[in-house]
PDB file as gemmi writes it, atoms N, CA and C in Angstrom:
CRYST1    1.000    1.000    1.000  90.00  90.00  90.00 P 1                      
ATOM      1  N   MET A   1      52.618 244.903 109.881  1.00  0.00           N  
ATOM      2  CA  MET A   1      51.411 245.284 109.157  1.00  0.00           C  
ATOM      3  C   MET A   1      50.919 246.657 109.611  1.00  0.00           C  
ATOM      4  N   ILE A   2      50.872 246.871 110.928  1.00  0.00           N  
ATOM      5  CA  ILE A   2      50.369 248.150 111.437  1.00  0.00           C  
ATOM      6  C   ILE A   2      51.294 249.291 111.041  1.00  0.00           C  
ATOM      7  N   VAL A   3      52.590 249.002 110.926  1.00  0.00           N  
ATOM      8  CA  VAL A   3      53.541 250.042 110.521  1.00  0.00           C  
ATOM      9  C   VAL A   3      53.225 250.506 109.105  1.00  0.00           C  
ATOM     10  N   TYR A   4      52.867 249.571 108.245  1.00  0.00           N  
ATOM     11  CA  TYR A   4      52.532 249.928 106.869  1.00  0.00           C  
ATOM     12  C   TYR A   4      51.252 250.761 106.803  1.00  0.00           C  
ATOM     13  N   VAL A   5      50.292 250.442 107.656  1.00  0.00           N  
ATOM     14  CA  VAL A   5      49.040 251.206 107.693  1.00  0.00           C  
ATOM     15  C   VAL A   5      49.317 252.622 108.166  1.00  0.00           C  
ATOM     16  N   VAL A   6      50.124 252.752 109.223  1.00  0.00           N  
ATOM     17  CA  VAL A   6      50.468 254.084 109.733  1.00  0.00           C  
ATOM     18  C   VAL A   6      51.245 254.866 108.685  1.00  0.00           C  
ATOM     19  N   ALA A   7      52.163 254.197 108.008  1.00  0.00           N  
ATOM     20  CA  ALA A   7      52.935 254.871 106.962  1.00  0.00           C  
ATOM     21  C   ALA A   7      52.032 255.336 105.828  1.00  0.00           C  
ATOM     22  N   MET A   8      51.083 254.505 105.430  1.00  0.00           N  
ATOM     23  CA  MET A   8      50.166 254.886 104.353  1.00  0.00           C  
ATOM     24  C   MET A   8      49.292 256.064 104.775  1.00  0.00           C  
ATOM     25  N   ILE A   9      48.827 256.044 106.010  1.00  0.00           N  
ATOM     26  CA  ILE A   9      48.021 257.164 106.509  1.00  0.00           C  
ATOM     27  C   ILE A   9      48.853 258.442 106.512  1.00  0.00           C  
ATOM     28  N   ALA A  10      50.107 258.347 106.934  1.00  0.00           N  
ATOM     29  CA  ALA A  10      50.973 259.521 106.941  1.00  0.00           C  
ATOM     30  C   ALA A  10      51.203 260.048 105.524  1.00  0.00           C  
ATOM     31  N   ILE A  11      51.422 259.151 104.596  1.00  0.00           N  
ATOM     32  CA  ILE A  11      51.635 259.558 103.200  1.00  0.00           C  
ATOM     33  C   ILE A  11      50.392 260.238 102.643  1.00  0.00           C  
ATOM     34  N   LEU A  12      49.238 259.668 102.921  1.00  0.00           N  
ATOM     35  CA  LEU A  12      47.989 260.282 102.446  1.00  0.00           C  
ATOM     36  C   LEU A  12      47.739 261.634 103.105  1.00  0.00           C  
ATOM     37  N   ALA A  13      48.085 261.758 104.379  1.00  0.00           N  
ATOM     38  CA  ALA A  13      47.917 263.035 105.072  1.00  0.00           C  
ATOM     39  C   ALA A  13      48.819 264.108 104.466  1.00  0.00           C  
ATOM     40  N   VAL A  14      50.053 263.755 104.179  1.00  0.00           N  
ATOM     41  CA  VAL A  14      50.972 264.715 103.553  1.00  0.00           C  
ATOM     42  C   VAL A  14      50.476 265.092 102.163  1.00  0.00           C  
ATOM     43  N   ALA A  15      49.995 264.115 101.402  1.00  0.00           N  
ATOM     44  CA  ALA A  15      49.471 264.411 100.060  1.00  0.00           C  
ATOM     45  C   ALA A  15      48.273 265.354 100.145  1.00  0.00           C  
ATOM     46  N   ALA A  16      47.368 265.095 101.090  1.00  0.00           N  
ATOM     47  CA  ALA A  16      46.196 265.967 101.261  1.00  0.00           C  
ATOM     48  C   ALA A  16      46.624 267.367 101.675  1.00  0.00           C  
ATOM     49  N   ALA A  17      47.627 267.448 102.527  1.00  0.00           N  
ATOM     50  CA  ALA A  17      48.115 268.761 102.961  1.00  0.00           C  
ATOM     51  C   ALA A  17      48.718 269.534 101.794  1.00  0.00           C  
ATOM     52  N   VAL A  18      49.471 268.872 100.956  1.00  0.00           N  
ATOM     53  CA  VAL A  18      50.082 269.542  99.805  1.00  0.00           C  
ATOM     54  C   VAL A  18      49.004 270.025  98.839  1.00  0.00           C  
ATOM     55  N   VAL A  19      48.017 269.181  98.590  1.00  0.00           N  
ATOM     56  CA  VAL A  19      46.913 269.590  97.714  1.00  0.00           C  
ATOM     57  C   VAL A  19      46.190 270.791  98.310  1.00  0.00           C  
ATOM     58  N   GLY A  20      45.941 270.755  99.591  1.00  0.00           N  
ATOM     59  CA  GLY A  20      45.281 271.883 100.259  1.00  0.00           C  
ATOM     60  C   GLY A  20      46.102 273.152 100.186  1.00  0.00           C  
ATOM     61  N   LEU A  21      47.406 273.017 100.359  1.00  0.00           N  
ATOM     62  CA  LEU A  21      48.269 274.194 100.254  1.00  0.00           C  
ATOM     63  C   LEU A  21      48.194 274.815  98.869  1.00  0.00           C  
ATOM     64  N   VAL A  22      48.142 273.967  97.869  1.00  0.00           N  
ATOM     65  CA  VAL A  22      48.050 274.479  96.500  1.00  0.00           C  
ATOM     66  C   VAL A  22      46.696 275.142  96.270  1.00  0.00           C  
ATOM     67  N   LEU A  23      45.629 274.512  96.763  1.00  0.00           N  
ATOM     68  CA  LEU A  23      44.296 275.077  96.546  1.00  0.00           C  
ATOM     69  C   LEU A  23      44.116 276.422  97.249  1.00  0.00           C  
ATOM     70  N   VAL A  24      44.551 276.508  98.493  1.00  0.00           N  
ATOM     71  CA  VAL A  24      44.380 277.764  99.231  1.00  0.00           C  
ATOM     72  C   VAL A  24      45.393 278.797  98.764  1.00  0.00           C  
ATOM     73  N   GLY A  25      46.561 278.342  98.408  1.00  0.00           N  
ATOM     74  CA  GLY A  25      47.580 279.260  97.901  1.00  0.00           C  
ATOM     75  C   GLY A  25      48.658 279.505  98.925  1.00  0.00           C  
ATOM     76  N   MET A  26      49.886 279.278  98.525  1.00  0.00           N  
ATOM     77  CA  MET A  26      51.017 279.485  99.425  1.00  0.00           C  
ATOM     78  C   MET A  26      51.192 280.955  99.785  1.00  0.00           C  
ATOM     79  N   GLU A  27      50.773 281.832  98.923  1.00  0.00           N  
ATOM     80  CA  GLU A  27      50.969 283.253  99.154  1.00  0.00           C  
ATOM     81  C   GLU A  27      49.784 283.903  99.847  1.00  0.00           C  
ATOM     82  N   GLY A  28      48.823 283.124 100.268  1.00  0.00           N  
ATOM     83  CA  GLY A  28      47.687 283.667 101.003  1.00  0.00           C  
ATOM     84  C   GLY A  28      46.571 284.207 100.141  1.00  0.00           C  
ATOM     85  N   ARG A  29      46.547 283.853  98.862  1.00  0.00           N  
ATOM     86  CA  ARG A  29      45.491 284.379  97.987  1.00  0.00           C  
ATOM     87  C   ARG A  29      44.119 283.860  98.388  1.00  0.00           C  
ATOM     88  N   GLY A  30      44.038 282.629  98.919  1.00  0.00           N  
ATOM     89  CA  GLY A  30      42.753 282.067  99.315  1.00  0.00           C  
ATOM     90  C   GLY A  30      42.346 282.396 100.731  1.00  0.00           C  
ATOM     91  N   ARG A  31      43.159 283.171 101.449  1.00  0.00           N  
ATOM     92  CA  ARG A  31      42.890 283.490 102.844  1.00  0.00           C  
ATOM     93  C   ARG A  31      41.569 284.242 103.024  1.00  0.00           C  
ATOM     94  N   SER A  32      41.219 285.089 102.102  1.00  0.00           N  
ATOM     95  CA  SER A  32      39.984 285.871 102.247  1.00  0.00           C  
ATOM     96  C   SER A  32      38.746 284.992 102.113  1.00  0.00           C  
ATOM     97  N   ARG A  33      38.832 283.926 101.318  1.00  0.00           N  
ATOM     98  CA  ARG A  33      37.684 283.028 101.134  1.00  0.00           C  
ATOM     99  C   ARG A  33      37.552 282.017 102.259  1.00  0.00           C  
ATOM    100  N   MET A  34      38.676 281.482 102.723  1.00  0.00           N  
ATOM    101  CA  MET A  34      38.662 280.435 103.752  1.00  0.00           C  
ATOM    102  C   MET A  34      39.732 280.720 104.805  1.00  0.00           C  
ATOM    103  N   PRO A  35      39.513 281.706 105.678  1.00  0.00           N  
ATOM    104  CA  PRO A  35      40.570 282.056 106.639  1.00  0.00           C  
ATOM    105  C   PRO A  35      40.890 280.932 107.622  1.00  0.00           C  
ATOM    106  N   TRP A  36      39.897 280.176 108.053  1.00  0.00           N  
ATOM    107  CA  TRP A  36      40.143 279.089 109.016  1.00  0.00           C  
ATOM    108  C   TRP A  36      40.993 277.986 108.387  1.00  0.00           C  
ATOM    109  N   LEU A  37      40.739 277.706 107.113  1.00  0.00           N  
ATOM    110  CA  LEU A  37      41.503 276.682 106.419  1.00  0.00           C  
ATOM    111  C   LEU A  37      42.909 277.184 106.103  1.00  0.00           C  
ATOM    112  N   ALA A  38      43.012 278.446 105.774  1.00  0.00           N  
ATOM    113  CA  ALA A  38      44.321 279.021 105.481  1.00  0.00           C  
ATOM    114  C   ALA A  38      45.220 278.973 106.710  1.00  0.00           C  
ATOM    115  N   ASP A  39      44.649 279.205 107.893  1.00  0.00           N  
ATOM    116  CA  ASP A  39      45.443 279.123 109.121  1.00  0.00           C  
ATOM    117  C   ASP A  39      45.941 277.698 109.363  1.00  0.00           C  
ATOM    118  N   LYS A  40      45.083 276.723 109.121  1.00  0.00           N  
ATOM    119  CA  LYS A  40      45.478 275.316 109.280  1.00  0.00           C  
ATOM    120  C   LYS A  40      46.597 274.968 108.306  1.00  0.00           C  
ATOM    121  N   PHE A  41      46.466 275.402 107.061  1.00  0.00           N  
ATOM    122  CA  PHE A  41      47.472 275.079 106.060  1.00  0.00           C  
ATOM    123  C   PHE A  41      48.771 275.844 106.285  1.00  0.00           C  
ATOM    124  N   THR A  42      48.700 277.007 106.900  1.00  0.00           N  
ATOM    125  CA  THR A  42      49.924 277.710 107.271  1.00  0.00           C  
ATOM    126  C   THR A  42      50.706 276.873 108.272  1.00  0.00           C  
ATOM    127  N   ARG A  43      49.978 276.295 109.228  1.00  0.00           N  
ATOM    128  CA  ARG A  43      50.618 275.419 110.228  1.00  0.00           C  
ATOM    129  C   ARG A  43      51.193 274.157 109.554  1.00  0.00           C  
ATOM    130  N   VAL A  44      50.452 273.589 108.624  1.00  0.00           N  
ATOM    131  CA  VAL A  44      50.938 272.405 107.902  1.00  0.00           C  
ATOM    132  C   VAL A  44      52.200 272.750 107.121  1.00  0.00           C  
ATOM    133  N   ALA A  45      52.219 273.899 106.480  1.00  0.00           N  
ATOM    134  CA  ALA A  45      53.398 274.318 105.712  1.00  0.00           C  
ATOM    135  C   ALA A  45      54.604 274.461 106.630  1.00  0.00           C  
ATOM    136  N   GLN A  46      54.388 274.972 107.842  1.00  0.00           N  
ATOM    137  CA  GLN A  46      55.488 275.092 108.796  1.00  0.00           C  
ATOM    138  C   GLN A  46      56.020 273.719 109.183  1.00  0.00           C  
ATOM    139  N   HIS A  47      55.120 272.755 109.357  1.00  0.00           N  
ATOM    140  CA  HIS A  47      55.546 271.392 109.682  1.00  0.00           C  
ATOM    141  C   HIS A  47      56.326 270.774 108.526  1.00  0.00           C  
ATOM    142  N   LEU A  48      55.837 270.936 107.306  1.00  0.00           N  
ATOM    143  CA  LEU A  48      56.513 270.366 106.144  1.00  0.00           C  
ATOM    144  C   LEU A  48      57.886 270.994 105.917  1.00  0.00           C  
ATOM    145  N   ASN A  49      58.028 272.258 106.273  1.00  0.00           N  
ATOM    146  CA  ASN A  49      59.317 272.939 106.136  1.00  0.00           C  
ATOM    147  C   ASN A  49      60.251 272.657 107.305  1.00  0.00           C  
ATOM    148  N   GLY A  50      59.750 271.993 108.347  1.00  0.00           N  
ATOM    149  CA  GLY A  50      60.571 271.701 109.518  1.00  0.00           C  
ATOM    150  C   GLY A  50      60.764 272.885 110.440  1.00  0.00           C  
ATOM    151  N   GLU A  51      59.884 273.873 110.353  1.00  0.00           N  
ATOM    152  CA  GLU A  51      60.015 275.085 111.160  1.00  0.00           C  
ATOM    153  C   GLU A  51      59.478 274.907 112.580  1.00  0.00           C  
ATOM    154  N   VAL A  52      58.623 273.932 112.804  1.00  0.00           N  
ATOM    155  CA  VAL A  52      58.055 273.696 114.135  1.00  0.00           C  
ATOM    156  C   VAL A  52      58.202 272.212 114.487  1.00  0.00           C  
ATOM    157  N   GLU A  53      58.058 271.909 115.779  1.00  0.00           N  
ATOM    158  CA  GLU A  53      58.157 270.529 116.243  1.00  0.00           C  
ATOM    159  C   GLU A  53      56.921 269.736 115.810  1.00  0.00           C  
ATOM    160  N   PRO A  54      57.078 268.431 115.565  1.00  0.00           N  
ATOM    161  CA  PRO A  54      55.918 267.602 115.222  1.00  0.00           C  
ATOM    162  C   PRO A  54      54.955 267.515 116.406  1.00  0.00           C  
ATOM    163  N   PRO A  55      53.681 267.264 116.142  1.00  0.00           N  
ATOM    164  CA  PRO A  55      52.716 267.125 117.232  1.00  0.00           C  
ATOM    165  C   PRO A  55      53.078 265.939 118.128  1.00  0.00           C  
ATOM    166  N   GLU A  56      52.720 266.026 119.405  1.00  0.00           N  
ATOM    167  CA  GLU A  56      53.034 264.973 120.372  1.00  0.00           C  
ATOM    168  C   GLU A  56      52.432 263.630 119.968  1.00  0.00           C  
ATOM    169  N   GLY A  57      51.210 263.649 119.436  1.00  0.00           N  
ATOM    170  CA  GLY A  57      50.569 262.409 119.001  1.00  0.00           C  
ATOM    171  C   GLY A  57      51.360 261.714 117.913  1.00  0.00           C  
ATOM    172  N   PHE A  58      51.908 262.471 117.006  1.00  0.00           N  
ATOM    173  CA  PHE A  58      52.735 261.897 115.935  1.00  0.00           C  
ATOM    174  C   PHE A  58      54.001 261.271 116.512  1.00  0.00           C  
ATOM    175  N   ASN A  59      54.608 261.954 117.469  1.00  0.00           N  
ATOM    176  CA  ASN A  59      55.809 261.407 118.102  1.00  0.00           C  
ATOM    177  C   ASN A  59      55.512 260.091 118.818  1.00  0.00           C  
ATOM    178  N   ARG A  60      54.362 260.003 119.461  1.00  0.00           N  
ATOM    179  CA  ARG A  60      53.979 258.756 120.144  1.00  0.00           C  
ATOM    180  C   ARG A  60      53.798 257.629 119.144  1.00  0.00           C  
ATOM    181  N   ILE A  61      53.138 257.900 118.018  1.00  0.00           N  
ATOM    182  CA  ILE A  61      52.906 256.865 117.004  1.00  0.00           C  
ATOM    183  C   ILE A  61      54.235 256.384 116.441  1.00  0.00           C  
ATOM    184  N   VAL A  62      55.127 257.301 116.128  1.00  0.00           N  
ATOM    185  CA  VAL A  62      56.430 256.925 115.578  1.00  0.00           C  
ATOM    186  C   VAL A  62      57.219 256.131 116.608  1.00  0.00           C  
ATOM    187  N   GLY A  63      57.163 256.543 117.852  1.00  0.00           N  
ATOM    188  CA  GLY A  63      57.867 255.822 118.905  1.00  0.00           C  
ATOM    189  C   GLY A  63      57.347 254.405 119.076  1.00  0.00           C  
ATOM    190  N   ARG A  64      56.034 254.238 119.039  1.00  0.00           N  
ATOM    191  CA  ARG A  64      55.441 252.903 119.152  1.00  0.00           C  
ATOM    192  C   ARG A  64      55.840 252.029 117.974  1.00  0.00           C  
ATOM    193  N   SER A  65      55.826 252.581 116.779  1.00  0.00           N  
ATOM    194  CA  SER A  65      56.156 251.770 115.605  1.00  0.00           C  
ATOM    195  C   SER A  65      57.620 251.334 115.648  1.00  0.00           C  
ATOM    196  N   ARG A  66      58.492 252.164 116.172  1.00  0.00           N  
ATOM    197  CA  ARG A  66      59.905 251.781 116.291  1.00  0.00           C  
ATOM    198  C   ARG A  66      60.071 250.651 117.296  1.00  0.00           C  
ATOM    199  N   VAL A  67      59.341 250.722 118.417  1.00  0.00           N  
ATOM    200  CA  VAL A  67      59.427 249.664 119.427  1.00  0.00           C  
ATOM    201  C   VAL A  67      58.912 248.351 118.847  1.00  0.00           C  
ATOM    202  N   VAL A  68      57.778 248.398 118.159  1.00  0.00           N  
ATOM    203  CA  VAL A  68      57.215 247.188 117.560  1.00  0.00           C  
ATOM    204  C   VAL A  68      58.180 246.620 116.525  1.00  0.00           C  
ATOM    205  N   HIS A  69      58.785 247.477 115.730  1.00  0.00           N  
ATOM    206  CA  HIS A  69      59.725 247.027 114.697  1.00  0.00           C  
ATOM    207  C   HIS A  69      60.941 246.350 115.338  1.00  0.00           C  
ATOM    208  N   ARG A  70      61.477 246.923 116.426  1.00  0.00           N  
ATOM    209  CA  ARG A  70      62.624 246.323 117.105  1.00  0.00           C  
ATOM    210  C   ARG A  70      62.261 244.966 117.689  1.00  0.00           C  
ATOM    211  N   GLU A  71      61.067 244.882 118.311  1.00  0.00           N  
ATOM    212  CA  GLU A  71      60.644 243.611 118.905  1.00  0.00           C  
ATOM    213  C   GLU A  71      60.477 242.536 117.836  1.00  0.00           C  
ATOM    214  N   ARG A  72      59.929 242.888 116.713  1.00  0.00           N  
ATOM    215  CA  ARG A  72      59.770 241.908 115.628  1.00  0.00           C  
ATOM    216  C   ARG A  72      61.126 241.480 115.088  1.00  0.00           C  
ATOM    217  N   GLY A  73      62.063 242.397 115.027  1.00  0.00           N  
ATOM    218  CA  GLY A  73      63.408 242.048 114.585  1.00  0.00           C  
ATOM    219  C   GLY A  73      64.073 241.066 115.529  1.00  0.00           C  
ATOM    220  N   ARG A  74      63.870 241.237 116.820  1.00  0.00           N  
ATOM    221  CA  ARG A  74      64.429 240.300 117.792  1.00  0.00           C  
ATOM    222  C   ARG A  74      63.773 238.930 117.668  1.00  0.00           C  
ATOM    223  N   GLU A  75      62.469 238.905 117.449  1.00  0.00           N  
ATOM    224  CA  GLU A  75      61.757 237.636 117.303  1.00  0.00           C  
ATOM    225  C   GLU A  75      62.282 236.869 116.102  1.00  0.00           C  
ATOM    226  N   HIS A  76      62.496 237.583 115.002  1.00  0.00           N  
ATOM    227  CA  HIS A  76      62.962 236.923 113.781  1.00  0.00           C  
ATOM    228  C   HIS A  76      64.411 236.446 113.933  1.00  0.00           C  
ATOM    229  N   SER A  77      65.222 237.201 114.639  1.00  0.00           N  
ATOM    230  CA  SER A  77      66.627 236.812 114.779  1.00  0.00           C  
ATOM    231  C   SER A  77      66.803 235.618 115.717  1.00  0.00           C  
ATOM    232  N   THR A  78      65.907 235.456 116.677  1.00  0.00           N  
ATOM    233  CA  THR A  78      66.016 234.326 117.618  1.00  0.00           C  
ATOM    234  C   THR A  78      65.178 233.133 117.189  1.00  0.00           C  
ATOM    235  N   ALA A  79      64.352 233.283 116.185  1.00  0.00           N  
ATOM    236  CA  ALA A  79      63.469 232.186 115.759  1.00  0.00           C  
ATOM    237  C   ALA A  79      64.234 231.046 115.123  1.00  0.00           C  
ATOM    238  N   GLY A  80      65.330 231.329 114.458  1.00  0.00           N  
ATOM    239  CA  GLY A  80      66.073 230.300 113.760  1.00  0.00           C  
ATOM    240  C   GLY A  80      67.075 229.575 114.639  1.00  0.00           C  
ATOM    241  N   HIS A  81      67.249 230.043 115.862  1.00  0.00           N  
ATOM    242  CA  HIS A  81      68.252 229.419 116.744  1.00  0.00           C  
ATOM    243  C   HIS A  81      67.691 228.328 117.567  1.00  0.00           C  
TER     244      HIS A  81                                                      
END                                                                             
């Protein structure tokens, strides 16, 4: 259940980032109006393109969800025996 919540949050975050990138402008047209937001979206664009490493917090969440998923798989495989 928690994996689905984390996945949904990640999907919504990516969707919000894409919308923000479109609103501010990929070519920097909105930089003069919202420079602080443009800098944030530049960083998001780098993450979406795979140009930089994911944040440490994201790596921890993904690592935890993998451990929980493996443990649940073991529980289900031994439950019928």
